[in-house]
N, C-alpha and C positions, 0 to 999 in steps of 0.2 A: 542613424545607427545602422550597422551591419546586421542584416538579417540572414538566417539560415536559408539555404536553397528552397527547402521545403516550405519554409514560412513564406517566402516570397511568391512560390507558386500558389499557395493557398490564398494569399491576398489577391493575387491576380485573377484567380478564379472567382473569389467573392465579388470584387469590383465589376467583373463582367456580369455576374447574376444580379448584381444591384443596379444594372442599367435600368431595370424595371422596378418602380417603387413597390413597397410593401413585399419585398422579397425575403426569403427565409434560406439561410445557408447552413448546412451540417457539416462540420468538420470532425473527421475522426481521426485522431493521432495518438500514437502509443503514449501511455504515461511517461512523464519525464522528457517529451520531445520538446516542449516550448510553446504550448498552446496560449499561455497567458500573454507572452511577448507578441505572438502573431495577432491575437485579437486587438491588443493594445495598440499595434502599429496600425492596423486596419482603421480602428477609431480615430487615430491622429490624421490619417489620409483623408477619411470622410469630413473630418472637421475643417481640414485645409482646403478641401475642394468646394466647401460651403454646401455640402449635401445633407448635413444634419446640424442640429442645434444642441441637443443634449445627448449624453451617453449614460445609460443604466446598465449595471451589471450585477447579476444575481448568481451566488455561489452557495454550495452546501454547507459551509461553516464560517464563523467568523474569522478563523485564521486564514483561510483561503480568500476571503472577501478582503481583508486587510492587505495581502500580498498583492491581489489584483488592483487594489487602489493605488499601492505604492508604484506598481509598474505603469499604471494609466497616467499618473502624475509625472512620472520620470520620463516617459516618451512623448506626452503632448505638452508638458510644461504648464499645465492647467490644474486647478484644484478639483478634487473629486469628494469633497467632504458633505455634499448635500446642501450646504449653506448658500447665503446670498453670495453671489459672484462665482460660484463653482460652476463647473461645465457638466456636472454630473455627480452620480453616487454610486458606491459599490456597496451592496446589500447581501444579507443572506435569503435563501428561500424562506426560512423560518419567519422573517420580517414581513413577508407579503401579507400575512394575516392581520398585521397591524396598521397597514397602509389604507388611508380612508380615500373617499372619492376625490377629495381634493388633489392628492397625490396622482391617482390614476388620469385625472383630467388633463395632466401634463401632455399625455400622448395624443390628445385630441388638439391640443394648442400647439405644441412644438414638433418638430421633425426629430424623432427620438430613435436613436440606434440602442437596441437592447442586445447584451451579451449574456448568454445562459452558459455558466460553466458547469461541467458534469450534469448535462441535461437528463440523463437517465434517472436521475432522482424525481423527475417530474413526469407523470404519466396521464395518458388519457387522449383519446382521438375526439372524445366529446365529454361534455360536462357529466353525463351518466357514469362513465367508467373511469373518470379522472380522479387521482389522488388530491389532496388539499392544495399542493402547489401547482399541479397541472391545471386545476380548475381555475385558478387565479390568472395563469397565462392564458388560457382559452377565453376566459371572460374579459379580461382588461388589456391584454397585449396583442393578441392574434389579430391581424387585420387593422391594427391601430399605430403600430410602432412602424415607421417608415423603412427600416431594414432590421432584421434580427439575424444574429448568429448563434449556433448551438455548438458546443464543444464537448467532446467525450473521448475517453481512451477505452471505454467498455461499453460498446453500443447495445446493451441488452439490460433487462432487468430480471430479477428472480422470479417475479410473477410473470403472467402471459399477457399483461396490459401494455398497449403500445407506449412508446416514449412520446411525450407531448411535442406537437408540431412536426413529427417525423412522417415520412412516407414509406410505405411498405409496398413491395411490388412482387410479382412472380408467385407461383403455386407454393413455394416454400415461405412466402411472406417475408422476403428478406428486406432489411432496412435499406433505404436508398440515400446514399452519402453523396455530397458534392465534391468533397476531397478526402483522401485517405493517406496516411503515412504510418505503415506498420513497424513493428519492432525490428525486423530484418533490416529494412531500410535505414532506420535510425542508428542500428549498430554500424552497418557499412559507411554511413556518413560521420560516425564518431560522435553522434547525438547522444546515444545511450550506450552503457556498459553492456558487455556479454553477461547473460544471467548464468549463475552457477547455483543449482538447486541441489540440496542435501536433504533427502527425506529418510528419517530413521526408523527402523522396524525392529522388532524382537521376535525371535523364533522360540523362546521358551517362556511363555506366559502360563501362569497356573492360577486357577481360581479355586479357592477353598470355601465352600458355603454349606452349612449344615451337614457337615462330615462329608461332603461330596466334593471331589477334586476333578477339575476339568483342566486340560492342556490345550494351548493354542499356539500355533506356529507362525502366526502373524497378527498384526493389529486388525487386518481386514477380517479374518476368521474370528477374532475376539468379538469385534463389532456385530458380526453377523449372527454368532451363535450364543453370546453371553447376553445376560440381562443387565450387565453393569454398564455405565455410560462412558463415553469417550473422555469425559473429565477426569476419569480415574488415571489416565495416562499424563495429561496436561498438568495435573496437580501432584504427580508422584515425584517425590524428592530425587530420586536417582534419575529418572527420565529428565527432569529439569536440568540436573548437573550435567548430564552428558550432552544435551543441547547447548547449555551455556558455555561448557568448556570448548566445544567446537566454535561457538561464536567468539569467544576470548581469542583463541588461536588466529582465527581469520582476521579479526579486527586489529591484532598486533602485527600481523604481516602487513596489513594495508598501511598501518602507521609508520612503517619503515621507510615508505616512499611518499606518504601523505600524513604529515604530523597531525592534522586536525581530522582525520577519518573518525567517523562516529557510528555507533551502532544502536538499532532500534530493536526493541523487544515489545511484541504486541500481546498484551495480556487479556484475561477473559474478564476479570472483575477487579475491583479495588483490593480486595483481600488477597487475590491471586497475585497482582502486582507487588504488593508488600511482601509476600513470600518470596517472589522471585528477587526482589531487592535484597532480602536478607541472605539468600543463597549466593547472589553474586558478591555480597561483601564477605561472606566467608570464603569465597574464591579469590580475595584480594581486589575485587573490582567495585568502585562506587558508581552510583547511578542516580538518575533524576526520576521521579515518577510525575506524570502529568495525567490528570483525570478531569471529567467534566465537573467534579466537585471542589477543584481548587477555585480560590477566589479570582485568580488572573491566569487561567491555563494558557492563553495566548502569549502573555508575557514570558512565561517558562519556556514555551517553545521557541520564541524568538531569542531569548537568552542563550538557550542551547545551540541554536542556529549559529550564532555569532561567536561561540565559545570553542574550546578545543576539548571539552569534556567527552568522555568515551561513550557512555551509554545513557539512553532515554528509555524509559518504559511507560507505555501508553495504552490505554483502554479506549479505542475508537477515535483518539483525538489527532493521530498521525497516519492518515490513510491516503485518501485520494486529494490530490491537488497541492497538498502541504510541500512546499519547496525547501528542502534542506540537502543541498547537493552534497554535502559532506558525508552523508550517510552511505556506508558502503556494505555493512552487514545487517541482516534482519533475522532475528529468531522469532518465528511465528508460533505463538502458544495460545492463539485464540480458539474459541470453540465454533466460530463462524467458518463454514466450509463451503461457501458459495464462490463460483468462479469470479464473479464481479469483485468481490472483497479480496480474494487471492491475487487477481491482477493488479488491483489498485495498490495494495500493500508492496508486491513485488517491485511496482514502479518506483516506490520511494528510495530504493537502492540502485536504481538504474540510470538515473539522472547524471549524466557525464559533465565533469568539469573541463576547463582548458587543458590540453595536454594530457588527458586522463586515458590511460591504456588498460587500466584495471578491469576487474570483474565486479559484479554485484552479486553478493552471497545472500541466499536465502536458505534457512535452516529451519526444518520442521519435522513433525512426526509423519509416518507413512499412512495417514488416513487414506482410504480408497478413493475418496473424491480429490483429494490434493495431488495423489498420484496420477490421476486422470488429468488434472489441469497441467501437471508438470509435463506429461507426455505431449500434451497439445503445444506447450512452449518449445519442446524439442523439435517438433514438426515444423514449427514456424521459423525456428532459428537453429538450422542443423549443426552448427559449430558450438552451440552451448553446451555446457556440462550439466547433465541432468541425471538423477538418481533412478535406478531401476528398484524392482520389488525384491524381496528376499528369495524368490523362487529362481532369480537370474543366476546362472553359474559363472558368468564372466566377470562379475564384480568381487573384489576382495571383502572379506567381512572381518571384524575385529571384536574381540570379546568384550562384553560389558555386563553390567548386573542383570540377572534374571529378575523379572516381575511377578511377585506374588500378591494377589488379590484374596485377601481373607475377610469374609463376612462383609464384603463391600468397601473395605479399607485397605490401603496399601501397606505392605511391609517390605523391608528390604532382604535382598538375596544375593545370589552370584551367578555368573556365567549365563550369558545369552548373545546374540548377535546384533549388530547394527550394520545397516547397509550403507556402504559408502561409494563414491563413484570411482572410476578408473582414474579420474583426474585428481583425486584428492591426495593430500600430502601423507607422509608416514604418521604412525600412530601418534596421538595427542601426548601419550606419555613420554615419548622421545623427543617432542618438538620444543626446541629451546625458547620459542616465543610464548610458551604458557608461563605466566608469572607464578612461580612456586611460593607457598606460604611458608611462614617461620616453622622451624623444627617442632616447637612445642604443639603446634596444631595438627601435625601428622597423625599423632596417635589418636587424637579425638575423631579426625575424619576416619581413620582406619577401623575404628570400633564400630561404625555404622555398617560396614560391609567390607568384604575382602578385597579392597583396591590395592594396587601396587603402591607401597609407601612412597616410593621414589617420586611419584607425581607431586606430592606435597613437601619434599624435603629440599633443602638448599643443597 
């Protein structure tokens, strides 16, 4: 098979390091770059060179583990079901807790190559500071597997505990990687799409509580000086509508040239996902909801991956490692505001397809931490379109509904500002790619707040 240049370079570097047995190789490659293919091709080479007998792969979710097994089987031509006659198995980190000594004895009996996908989930430099998965790796795999490779697109953890098997050097305790491939390189090579991030702010936020009225001119000021939580924004009907409408326009644009382009909405909870699904339906858009409570969430994700359906709403099921290249637009409405999760979710819409010249669109609220992460992306990729804060004068603003918080609950109002980029298209109200609703629905929507009726009219 034809490998990308970076994949071949990474494999060459790993083979060189694997000249010494019991070696560990850490590969840092931006989300969406193709780490699964690279590691699978490396396993195939090691098998053909008779340097290993078995391959084990561990991933953070069943969806990713199944994708890895599919890739390993396709590239090696061998089975990875873990049964008699198979050359290995693809498992989740969670399954480590249920593997007995008979299983772990394989590493003492055979030459085993172990692949760790998204290794940042596993922490610990020693048993005392390791999490459950890191402890299993240190106890059963380190020093026993003939070769190991760890893959990550985000080489850090939200806590301060070291990543399992990683080396840290220097005064700043920097993680030492054996091969790296960043987002800027991936964009230049056509491996990843250019990111386009839109973070929406509001300059007219009013909180009325116990006859006291407070005004805030940004989400940042609201979070700093109000007692109300961030979830007031992510669950506010008008906020959701504005984010969803922008997502609809972007996705419709993408589907003009890629008919199967899909959109991902990251929700905060199951009830939140159902609410978003209802609001999408009111805007004329159908969607799938996938949660951990579904009987077969992996099947739903795979069905969506192979279909031409427009929207899928997820709660933690489609973030890191999930391979759905047709995703082009993401509406991020999660309450998680860590850089690790932000980067992983952004990566879902950056995975390029053949002859793909489009952008990956990420739309969210202007939470101060998300603004910080977006700024870092812009520093890494100078030609990417990234949102500024509401205090910036160089960016045009568009009027949208004001947010009123009354006694901790949200009510609808009018007139506020949303921040858009200089790269953004003209107002959604004038965009022909917004699918309007039937005439009879216009008056119902308009009664909720003073929107321009023409948005909803044929």
